[in-house]
PLY file of the C-alpha trace (Angstrom):
ply
format ascii 1.0
element vertex 430
property float x
property float y
property float z
element edge 429
property int vertex1
property int vertex2
end_header
147.79 63.77 -122.75
146.62 66.83 -124.64
149.86 68.81 -124.53
152.16 67.29 -127.24
155.24 68.95 -125.78
154.49 67.53 -122.33
153.92 64.12 -123.89
157.39 64.19 -125.48
159.02 65.17 -122.22
157.14 62.41 -120.42
158.50 59.84 -122.87
162.02 61.14 -122.34
161.51 60.99 -118.60
160.42 57.35 -118.76
163.44 56.47 -120.91
165.90 58.32 -118.71
164.56 56.92 -115.44
164.44 53.33 -116.68
167.49 52.60 -114.57
165.66 53.55 -111.43
162.16 52.32 -112.15
161.50 51.72 -108.44
162.58 55.22 -107.43
159.93 57.48 -105.97
160.56 60.18 -108.57
159.50 57.80 -111.38
156.13 57.20 -109.66
155.27 60.90 -109.44
153.23 62.55 -112.23
155.48 63.65 -115.07
156.14 67.36 -115.10
157.77 69.35 -117.84
161.54 69.14 -117.14
163.86 72.06 -117.43
167.10 70.37 -118.40
167.70 67.69 -121.03
171.27 66.61 -121.72
172.17 64.07 -124.42
168.48 63.08 -124.59
168.44 62.35 -120.85
166.16 64.22 -118.45
168.84 65.51 -116.11
166.68 67.23 -113.46
166.92 64.32 -111.00
170.61 63.67 -111.54
173.82 65.08 -110.27
176.16 65.41 -113.23
179.93 65.40 -113.31
182.06 66.14 -116.36
185.61 65.07 -117.04
188.15 64.46 -119.75
189.73 61.13 -120.66
193.33 61.22 -119.45
196.22 59.75 -121.49
196.29 55.99 -121.01
192.93 55.96 -119.22
190.39 53.24 -120.00
186.62 53.19 -119.83
186.87 50.46 -117.22
189.00 52.75 -115.07
186.54 55.64 -115.40
183.56 53.46 -114.57
185.42 51.90 -111.67
185.85 55.32 -110.07
182.06 55.62 -110.01
181.64 52.29 -108.25
180.79 50.16 -111.29
181.88 46.56 -110.72
184.25 44.69 -113.00
181.41 42.28 -113.87
179.18 45.20 -114.97
182.02 46.68 -117.04
182.46 43.31 -118.73
178.73 43.14 -119.58
178.88 46.69 -120.92
181.94 45.84 -122.99
180.10 42.94 -124.65
177.02 45.07 -125.30
179.08 47.90 -126.79
181.14 45.89 -129.27
178.75 46.38 -132.20
177.89 49.99 -131.30
181.04 51.62 -129.94
183.78 49.40 -128.45
184.99 50.66 -125.08
188.59 50.51 -126.26
187.82 53.23 -128.82
187.78 56.07 -126.29
190.54 58.62 -126.77
192.45 60.94 -124.46
191.20 64.50 -124.39
187.57 63.65 -125.13
184.88 64.82 -122.74
182.56 62.58 -120.73
179.59 63.29 -118.44
178.40 61.07 -115.59
174.73 61.01 -114.53
174.53 60.04 -110.85
171.50 59.51 -108.59
171.41 58.83 -104.87
169.26 56.08 -103.36
167.19 56.36 -100.20
170.35 55.94 -98.13
172.07 58.72 -100.13
174.49 56.27 -101.72
175.55 57.43 -105.21
174.84 55.24 -108.25
175.94 55.81 -111.85
172.99 55.42 -114.25
174.55 56.81 -117.43
177.97 57.80 -118.67
178.06 59.83 -121.90
181.24 59.92 -123.97
181.67 62.56 -126.69
183.28 60.78 -129.64
183.41 64.06 -131.60
182.19 67.61 -131.38
178.77 66.50 -132.61
178.51 62.76 -131.82
178.24 60.99 -128.50
177.67 57.55 -126.97
175.42 56.86 -123.97
176.44 53.93 -121.76
173.58 53.04 -119.40
173.82 50.74 -116.39
170.50 49.67 -114.89
170.98 47.25 -112.01
171.87 44.01 -113.83
171.17 45.28 -117.34
173.23 47.51 -119.62
172.51 49.45 -122.81
174.53 51.44 -125.36
173.31 53.96 -127.93
174.92 56.46 -130.28
173.42 59.83 -131.06
174.16 63.29 -132.42
173.75 66.64 -130.71
171.03 68.84 -132.18
172.40 71.66 -134.27
171.21 74.62 -136.26
172.29 75.54 -139.78
173.40 79.06 -140.60
173.63 79.96 -144.28
176.78 81.97 -144.93
178.39 83.68 -147.89
182.11 84.48 -147.72
184.71 85.83 -150.12
188.50 85.76 -149.85
191.54 86.74 -151.89
194.43 84.30 -151.92
197.88 85.53 -150.93
199.68 82.20 -150.67
197.39 79.17 -150.80
193.74 78.20 -150.46
194.35 76.94 -146.93
196.21 80.15 -146.09
193.25 82.23 -147.25
190.84 80.08 -145.23
192.92 80.62 -142.08
193.42 84.34 -142.69
189.67 84.88 -143.02
188.98 82.54 -140.04
186.69 80.35 -142.14
185.93 76.71 -141.25
188.91 74.52 -142.17
186.52 71.98 -143.70
185.64 74.56 -146.34
189.10 74.25 -147.93
188.75 70.48 -148.27
185.22 70.87 -149.64
186.32 73.37 -152.29
189.22 71.12 -153.29
186.82 68.19 -153.68
184.38 70.22 -155.78
187.03 71.75 -158.06
189.54 68.87 -158.11
188.96 68.27 -161.85
188.95 71.95 -162.85
191.12 74.22 -160.71
194.88 73.71 -160.62
195.51 74.03 -156.88
199.24 73.61 -157.53
199.14 76.67 -159.76
197.46 79.03 -157.31
198.64 82.62 -157.81
198.51 85.61 -155.49
195.32 87.47 -156.29
193.22 84.41 -157.14
189.98 84.58 -155.17
186.75 82.79 -154.36
183.21 83.38 -153.13
181.28 80.52 -151.58
177.83 79.97 -150.08
177.57 77.23 -147.49
175.68 76.01 -144.44
177.61 76.06 -141.17
176.49 73.86 -138.28
176.24 75.37 -134.80
175.64 73.61 -131.50
173.81 75.77 -128.95
173.94 78.51 -131.62
177.51 79.36 -130.58
179.87 76.42 -131.18
180.78 75.81 -134.81
180.54 72.12 -135.66
181.56 71.93 -139.29
179.82 72.71 -142.53
176.88 71.28 -144.42
176.13 71.62 -148.11
177.99 74.07 -150.30
175.20 75.90 -152.17
177.38 77.53 -154.77
180.84 78.88 -155.45
182.86 81.03 -157.82
186.60 80.41 -157.98
188.67 82.90 -159.97
192.06 81.63 -161.14
194.23 83.47 -163.64
191.38 85.86 -164.40
188.93 83.08 -165.32
185.81 82.34 -163.27
184.92 78.74 -162.46
181.40 78.34 -161.07
180.02 75.44 -159.05
176.23 75.03 -159.17
174.71 72.13 -157.18
172.03 70.12 -158.99
170.58 66.64 -158.70
170.75 64.49 -161.82
170.76 60.73 -162.06
169.91 60.42 -158.37
173.05 62.26 -157.18
173.79 65.86 -156.28
176.85 67.03 -158.19
178.35 70.36 -159.14
178.11 71.91 -162.59
179.59 74.83 -164.47
177.36 77.80 -165.28
176.76 76.51 -168.81
175.60 73.11 -167.53
178.82 71.22 -168.20
179.89 68.89 -165.42
182.76 69.93 -163.20
183.73 66.28 -163.17
186.28 65.37 -165.82
187.79 62.20 -167.19
190.87 62.63 -164.98
191.63 64.35 -161.69
194.01 67.30 -161.84
196.40 65.50 -159.45
196.58 62.16 -157.64
197.09 63.67 -154.16
196.35 66.73 -152.07
198.20 69.03 -149.72
201.55 68.92 -151.47
203.70 70.98 -153.83
205.30 70.40 -157.21
209.04 69.90 -156.79
209.87 68.95 -160.37
208.01 69.31 -163.66
207.86 67.50 -167.01
211.05 68.07 -169.01
213.44 66.30 -171.36
216.53 67.87 -169.73
216.55 67.70 -165.94
219.69 67.30 -163.87
219.06 64.16 -161.83
219.40 64.90 -158.08
221.26 61.62 -157.47
223.11 60.76 -160.69
224.03 64.42 -161.43
223.51 64.02 -165.16
220.93 65.56 -167.45
218.22 63.14 -168.49
214.52 63.30 -169.37
212.03 63.53 -166.51
208.74 62.78 -168.22
206.56 63.22 -165.17
205.67 65.55 -162.31
207.11 65.19 -158.82
204.79 66.05 -155.94
206.69 66.59 -152.70
204.60 65.39 -149.75
205.13 63.73 -146.36
205.62 59.98 -146.27
202.25 58.26 -145.96
200.26 60.92 -147.82
197.36 59.11 -149.59
197.65 58.65 -153.36
194.46 58.28 -155.44
193.73 56.95 -158.91
193.09 59.88 -161.24
190.57 57.94 -163.34
188.78 54.61 -163.64
191.04 51.86 -164.90
192.80 48.53 -164.44
196.12 47.97 -162.65
198.61 46.60 -165.17
201.75 46.69 -163.01
202.41 46.54 -159.30
205.92 46.03 -158.00
209.50 47.20 -157.80
210.66 49.27 -160.77
214.37 49.84 -160.07
214.97 53.55 -159.55
211.21 54.08 -159.47
210.88 52.01 -156.31
207.41 50.78 -155.46
205.38 51.52 -158.59
201.83 51.18 -159.88
200.68 51.53 -163.47
197.00 51.86 -164.37
195.44 51.59 -167.84
192.53 53.94 -168.59
190.10 54.55 -171.44
191.36 56.48 -174.46
194.70 54.61 -174.61
195.87 56.46 -171.50
198.11 54.99 -168.80
199.21 56.56 -165.50
202.19 55.68 -163.33
202.79 56.28 -159.60
206.37 55.85 -158.39
208.49 55.87 -155.20
205.50 54.90 -153.03
206.01 53.62 -149.50
203.28 51.03 -149.92
200.05 50.06 -151.64
196.46 50.31 -150.51
194.70 47.15 -149.37
193.27 45.10 -152.22
195.40 46.67 -154.95
196.90 44.00 -157.22
197.70 43.45 -160.87
194.37 43.13 -162.67
192.44 45.09 -160.02
189.82 47.51 -161.27
190.02 50.93 -159.62
187.67 53.89 -159.70
188.48 57.58 -159.94
189.53 58.94 -156.55
190.11 55.46 -155.06
193.00 55.11 -152.60
195.79 53.14 -154.29
198.90 53.79 -152.19
200.99 56.15 -150.09
203.78 58.61 -150.78
207.26 57.31 -149.98
210.91 57.57 -150.95
211.67 54.12 -152.36
214.08 53.59 -155.24
216.35 56.40 -156.45
214.89 59.19 -154.35
216.32 61.96 -152.15
213.15 62.45 -150.11
209.46 61.54 -149.89
207.56 62.44 -153.05
205.34 60.97 -155.74
206.61 60.78 -159.32
203.40 60.86 -161.36
203.48 60.02 -165.08
201.00 59.80 -167.95
201.33 58.03 -171.31
199.00 58.23 -174.33
199.41 55.51 -176.93
202.66 54.64 -175.16
204.13 58.12 -175.49
204.80 60.22 -172.34
202.78 63.44 -172.06
202.88 66.27 -169.54
200.38 65.44 -166.74
199.74 69.16 -166.25
198.60 69.63 -169.85
196.19 66.75 -170.34
193.09 67.77 -172.37
190.16 67.23 -170.04
186.99 65.64 -171.34
183.96 66.57 -169.19
181.53 64.03 -167.85
177.88 63.96 -168.98
176.37 67.49 -169.02
172.94 68.56 -167.79
170.35 66.50 -169.66
167.98 68.32 -172.02
164.95 67.39 -169.91
166.61 68.99 -166.83
167.80 72.16 -168.56
164.97 74.50 -167.54
165.07 73.44 -163.90
168.87 73.70 -163.84
168.74 77.21 -165.29
166.25 78.22 -162.59
168.58 76.89 -159.85
171.60 78.49 -161.54
169.88 81.86 -161.72
169.11 81.86 -158.00
172.60 80.70 -157.03
174.36 83.25 -159.27
172.16 86.02 -157.89
173.18 85.05 -154.36
176.87 84.81 -155.30
176.82 88.20 -157.01
174.75 90.04 -154.42
171.86 89.33 -152.15
168.53 87.60 -152.70
165.45 87.46 -150.52
165.47 84.54 -148.11
162.37 83.06 -149.74
164.14 83.09 -153.12
167.14 81.07 -152.00
167.63 77.50 -153.15
167.43 75.52 -149.91
166.77 71.99 -151.16
167.48 70.02 -154.32
164.87 67.27 -154.07
161.53 67.43 -155.88
162.21 70.92 -157.20
159.38 72.45 -159.20
159.62 75.46 -161.51
157.67 78.45 -160.16
154.56 79.15 -162.24
155.94 82.42 -163.63
159.15 80.77 -164.81
157.26 77.89 -166.40
154.83 80.28 -168.13
157.66 82.41 -169.50
159.45 79.32 -170.79
156.26 78.14 -172.48
155.73 81.54 -174.06
159.25 81.56 -175.46
0 1
1 2
2 3
3 4
4 5
5 6
6 7
7 8
8 9
9 10
10 11
11 12
12 13
13 14
14 15
15 16
16 17
17 18
18 19
19 20
20 21
21 22
22 23
23 24
24 25
25 26
26 27
27 28
28 29
29 30
30 31
31 32
32 33
33 34
34 35
35 36
36 37
37 38
38 39
39 40
40 41
41 42
42 43
43 44
44 45
45 46
46 47
47 48
48 49
49 50
50 51
51 52
52 53
53 54
54 55
55 56
56 57
57 58
58 59
59 60
60 61
61 62
62 63
63 64
64 65
65 66
66 67
67 68
68 69
69 70
70 71
71 72
72 73
73 74
74 75
75 76
76 77
77 78
78 79
79 80
80 81
81 82
82 83
83 84
84 85
85 86
86 87
87 88
88 89
89 90
90 91
91 92
92 93
93 94
94 95
95 96
96 97
97 98
98 99
99 100
100 101
101 102
102 103
103 104
104 105
105 106
106 107
107 108
108 109
109 110
110 111
111 112
112 113
113 114
114 115
115 116
116 117
117 118
118 119
119 120
120 121
121 122
122 123
123 124
124 125
125 126
126 127
127 128
128 129
129 130
130 131
131 132
132 133
133 134
134 135
135 136
136 137
137 138
138 139
139 140
140 141
141 142
142 143
143 144
144 145
145 146
146 147
147 148
148 149
149 150
150 151
151 152
152 153
153 154
154 155
155 156
156 157
157 158
158 159
159 160
160 161
161 162
162 163
163 164
164 165
165 166
166 167
167 168
168 169
169 170
170 171
171 172
172 173
173 174
174 175
175 176
176 177
177 178
178 179
179 180
180 181
181 182
182 183
183 184
184 185
185 186
186 187
187 188
188 189
189 190
190 191
191 192
192 193
193 194
194 195
195 196
196 197
197 198
198 199
199 200
200 201
201 202
202 203
203 204
204 205
205 206
206 207
207 208
208 209
209 210
210 211
211 212
212 213
213 214
214 215
215 216
216 217
217 218
218 219
219 220
220 221
221 222
222 223
223 224
224 225
225 226
226 227
227 228
228 229
229 230
230 231
231 232
232 233
233 234
234 235
235 236
236 237
237 238
238 239
239 240
240 241
241 242
242 243
243 244
244 245
245 246
246 247
247 248
248 249
249 250
250 251
251 252
252 253
253 254
254 255
255 256
256 257
257 258
258 259
259 260
260 261
261 262
262 263
263 264
264 265
265 266
266 267
267 268
268 269
269 270
270 271
271 272
272 273
273 274
274 275
275 276
276 277
277 278
278 279
279 280
280 281
281 282
282 283
283 284
284 285
285 286
286 287
287 288
288 289
289 290
290 291
291 292
292 293
293 294
294 295
295 296
296 297
297 298
298 299
299 300
300 301
301 302
302 303
303 304
304 305
305 306
306 307
307 308
308 309
309 310
310 311
311 312
312 313
313 314
314 315
315 316
316 317
317 318
318 319
319 320
320 321
321 322
322 323
323 324
324 325
325 326
326 327
327 328
328 329
329 330
330 331
331 332
332 333
333 334
334 335
335 336
336 337
337 338
338 339
339 340
340 341
341 342
342 343
343 344
344 345
345 346
346 347
347 348
348 349
349 350
350 351
351 352
352 353
353 354
354 355
355 356
356 357
357 358
358 359
359 360
360 361
361 362
362 363
363 364
364 365
365 366
366 367
367 368
368 369
369 370
370 371
371 372
372 373
373 374
374 375
375 376
376 377
377 378
378 379
379 380
380 381
381 382
382 383
383 384
384 385
385 386
386 387
387 388
388 389
389 390
390 391
391 392
392 393
393 394
394 395
395 396
396 397
397 398
398 399
399 400
400 401
401 402
402 403
403 404
404 405
405 406
406 407
407 408
408 409
409 410
410 411
411 412
412 413
413 414
414 415
415 416
416 417
417 418
418 419
419 420
420 421
421 422
422 423
423 424
424 425
425 426
426 427
427 428
428 429
């Protein structure tokens, strides 16, 4: 077959008509189809779409299309390692692909369930055989640059500017060691360059890589430049220092500070003034709590007024404490090694507490210190052998953040980067 495009369509046609191999349509010469849905050539099918109703099962849906209980059972066994039938959820869309035999009796060949906006599962029933496959809808990437000024919070600014919600979480992940998101002030602002995914060029389906950002807090600019070093893409400050630090700014997200470090706080329960050598983060019960740094669990258990408590020992004679938790993450025990960002427990209100919150404490050499004023040691900076290439990437990203650059001058990939000849020659001359 000389036409590559026609060859691809022919392969799709053979795959999609495998259920009805004896049908007359499959014996006709393959022609270029006009409609492909979920990788299935849909020209010869009648399609019906629906939405999973509350309490509805896949067996019930299939049964409505005439699929026998025995066939559903075979499909259930085949799907267990790919996508268990019990995992369908109310409100999700499905599409049925139906053909009619020579007597015009309808038969279900495929049922496609959309597990998310971008992902789907194809359940195929071919006479006595069944098959299950997972796939992703094709999408296009649209490079976008947006700026916003914060009036209340990062999430508030994201919603006000109608930006993708995932962008707020991505910025918090990138800047979690550097920007104090609990100290956001009105007038703080950010500019970010990112890829946004679109299905059918119209439906937004989340974001891809963040290609650069500038976050201004308290009049200071914090840049985020993506660069691959040591086999991983991470984000770096404009001077090549890592945005990653020894400790996270906070052990949880999406909360607020309800009480700060002090040696004279009136206790909300005992009504007497006593030291509160920690920071209270008010958050809903069950909010995930993460280790702020690598370390070893030295205490797990009930600590009187502190309720369910964890203590973790870190490098540099540092120790952190997490109190009033509702429970601990699976696998957390005394002696366990934990890594920075690892889930260790959940916010609660155990012990002497008036409501769900996390009491977070830090000690250095056994002495309590204010968690909000910990000197942050950066991780390994850009290596000397990567400096020239990093500066080239940084220059292009900063130019895009500060204005516009030609499309051909944008940084669009971070693998196997090579310095342009002019840049390399100038560097050699210097």
